[in-house]
N, C-alpha and C positions, 0 to 999 in steps of 0.2 A: 233257185231250185237248192231248196240244201240236201246237201247228202247225209242220209240216211245209214246208219251201222248195219254191219254187216251180219253183228253179233251184239248177247246182252251178257258177254260173261264178266267184265267187271262189275256188272249191278249184280248180277246173281252171286258171285264170289261174297259181295259187301253183305247180299240179303242172308247170307248162309254163313256170314262173319268168318270169314275165309280168305288168307290173302293170295296174293299170285306167289309167293315165294312157297309159298302150303303149295299149290297146287305144281308148279315147277319140280319140286322135291318130290311129289308123289309120282309126277312123270317121267321123272326122269330126264328132264330138259332143262334149259336153262333160264333164269329169271328173266331174262334180254328175249326169248321165244316169247314167251308166255305174256309180255308186257307188251310184244308185237303182236299178239290175237288178243289183246284186252283193248288195243288203240286201235284196231282194224287195219293198222299196217298189212298184216298175213291175216290169213286164218287157218286153223286147223283142218284138218284132213277128217273126213268125213267119220272113221275108226278112234280119233283120238277124241272127236267130241263125243262120241260116244262116250268114251272111258271117263271124260269130265263131267259129264252128268252121272254117270255112276260113283264118283268118288263125291261129288258134292252132294248128291242123293234125290237130283230133280230130275225132269224128264229133259231130251234133248229138244225137246222143241222149243224150253225155256230158254235155251241157249240163244235160239235164235230169233226168237216173233217175242212179242209183246207182250 
């Protein structure tokens, strides 16, 4: 059984030509934190997820579903 990613943050960042470093700076968090989100080691809370969507200019659903 393959493990399904919990979010698509890494993909959406690439699609919008943004880097994890840029996102970390915008949110005021460490690059390590964003890296953990992108690799699904940890997940951002819903408020942070909404802020990420706002910064990237996408719908929140794009960050969690294909």
